[in-house]
N, C-alpha and C positions, 0 to 999 in steps of 0.2 A: 440163441442166439444170445452170446453173452451181448448185455447191456454194456454192466459198470464192472471192473475191474478192479482191486482194491490188489498191490500185490505189495507186502513186506514194511506199513508205515511208518515210521515214528514218529510222534510228534505230540506239540506240547507247548510249553507255554515261559518265554524265554529258556533257561536252561536247564530247566524242570520239562523232560519227557513224561507225557499222560500214557502216551498208547507206545507201547515198543513190535514192533515184528507184526501186526498188523494185516492177515489178509481176507480176502471176501469176493464173493460175485451178486450177481445180479444178473438172472436174466430179462431179455424182453416179455414186459405181462406179467412180471413175478411179484409175487406179494411176500417180503424175505422180512422179518423182524430180528432186531437184536435188543439182547436181553442183559441183564448184569445188575448185579447191587449195586448203590451208589460208590461213585467214585469211580467206576471202573473204568469209566472214559469213555459214555454211547455219546455224548453230548462234544466229544471234541473229538471223535471217528466223525462228526457230520459234520463240524463245520472245519476240516481238512477232506471231506469229499467236496463240499463246496468253493471252496475256495476260501474261506473266510481264512483260514489258517493254512502255512504251506510245511508242508512234513519234514521234517530236519533228515530221513530218512525211506527208501523205498518208490516206488512212482503209483500212479491211477491212470488208468486209460477208459475213457467214452468213448464207447460207437471206433470202438479202435483208436481212438484219438489221444497222447499221451495231454493228458492235465493236469500232472505232477506239478506245476508253477502258473497255472489261472489263477485270476483271481474272481469270485461273485461273476460280472457283470460279465464277463468271456463262459462261465459255464450254463450260467442263464442262456445266451445267445446259442450255447449247442445244446437245451431245449433237457436242461437241470431246474427243479424248483426244488426252494427249498424253505419248512414253516418253521424259528426255530421255537424252544418252548417257552420261552420269553423276551419281552417286549417284542414281539410281532405285530404288533398293529402303531396304525397315528394315531394317539387320542384326540389330537383336536382338527380331525381330517375328517370326513365325510365316510359312508360304506365306499360311497361313488371313487373318493377321493384317493380311497385305502388302495380299493381294485386298480385303479389307474397307474399308481403307484409302479402294480404292477406289470404294466405294460409297458416300460422305458424302453426296453430296447426293441420294440417294435413302433415301424413304420405305417400310415396311414390311418383307416378306421377301425376300432374292433369293440363298436357296440355286441356285433353278434357273440364274442368270446363273454363281454358283459353278463348277454342273455342267455349262456347255458353255464355259466358261473350261478345263475340264480336258477334252474332249471334244474341244478345241484341243490343247491339254499334258498327252496323261495321264499324261507324268511328275507334273505335281506332284498327281494324284488321295491318291499313296500318303505325299506329303510333309508332306500339310497340316499338322502337329505339329510340324514341323524349320524351326530358325532358320536364315532365309534367308539368314544371313552366312554359314552355312556347308557353303551352298552350291557346286556351282561355277557359274562362269562363265557357261557355256548355262544350270544352272540360274536362277541370276538373273535373265536378262537374258527368261527364258519368264514370272519371277513381273511385273516390270516388264510384259511387254508385255499380260502378262493383266489385270494391275490397270488401267491402259488401257483397257483391252478391256471392265471395268466394265459398263460405263455402257451401252453399249450403242449404242458412238459410230456418228454418221453418217459421221468423216471422225477419219480417227489418224493425229498427226503422228510420226514415230519419226524417231531423231534415230539417227543409224549402229547399228543398230540387232545388226551382225554385227562390231561394233570389239574386237578381242583377244581374240575367239574361234577358234579352232583351227578348223583347213579343213574336218573332217567337221563340225563343229558350224556352220560359215558354211550351210553348205550345209542343213540343217536347218531353219535358225532364215527364209532365204529361201524358202522353201516355207514356212513357215508365215504368212508375207508375201501372200505370191500366195494364200494356203487362206483368210484374214481378208479379204481382198482378192475373193475368189471368191464370199464369204458377204454383197458386196453395202454393205463397206465401202468409202470411199471413204480414200486412203492416198497422205501427202505423206511421202515418203521421203527422207535425207539418203544418198548413196551416196558409197559409195569404192573399189569394183568394176565389173568389168565383169560379172558377174555379178547383182549388184544395178541395176546399171541396167536391163539388160537387160528386167530385171522388166516393167520400167514401160513403158507408155500410150504417155506425153510426158517428156519433159524439160528441166531451167533448166539453161543452164552459169549460175555468178556467179563474179565474178574482180571483187577488189579495193569490195566492195561493190556492184556494180553488176552488173545481167545485161547478158550481154552478147550471147546465145545462146538461142531457142529452137526445139523441132517435134518430133517423132516421134523416136520414142529409137533405131531403125536410122539416120534419115538425120545425125544427129548425131552419132552412132558413125563415122560416114564422113567427117565433114569435119574439116578440119588446123588449127582452131583446136582443136577437143575432144582432138585425140590433142595436140597439143604443150599447152596449159593442164592437161591432167588426167590422162594418161598417162604424158608425157612425151616422145612424139614417136613 
């Protein structure tokens, strides 16, 4: 069943559009990657889906409900989590306080949800009182993804979750993304490495704000255009 439908959206900043008629879809429980060279519009796409940006044209549907002009608070309430690449933690707050920031749409006690996050990221359990800004890059990313998971999303948007991490932590984070997906959460992943791309069931290739290719991951990896535009030939 289709969970997210992105239909011919155009979006950007001010009078300059970055995305030009982009379409994609994600089914329940799928892990889908978006790839492309720097400046292709991948981050703008996630920002538009999450409601941080509103499109200039086209439409968005989540669970067959129009979310085209909804704000992030609305999309969160509807079951969408979003973890941006940059500025994705509150450095002066503790780990627990960061996680609690992801619960602002919830009512009542959510201790069981924090416990679920610590099951995925055991290192966080013993660091609940630590200021997030004093943690390593990998630990900060655990906090950011954990906060995005606190609402138990149906769909999680991840913008390059391994960016800037050392190789051993890249493998760890990709394993956690797969674990989250195996728990039944659909994931839209902006990927910048072959290993990240290979996690996905399907992938879309963005170039200059246009969706130029889509298909099953292994098929795309074999195409000349993906090799040239994304992996350097």
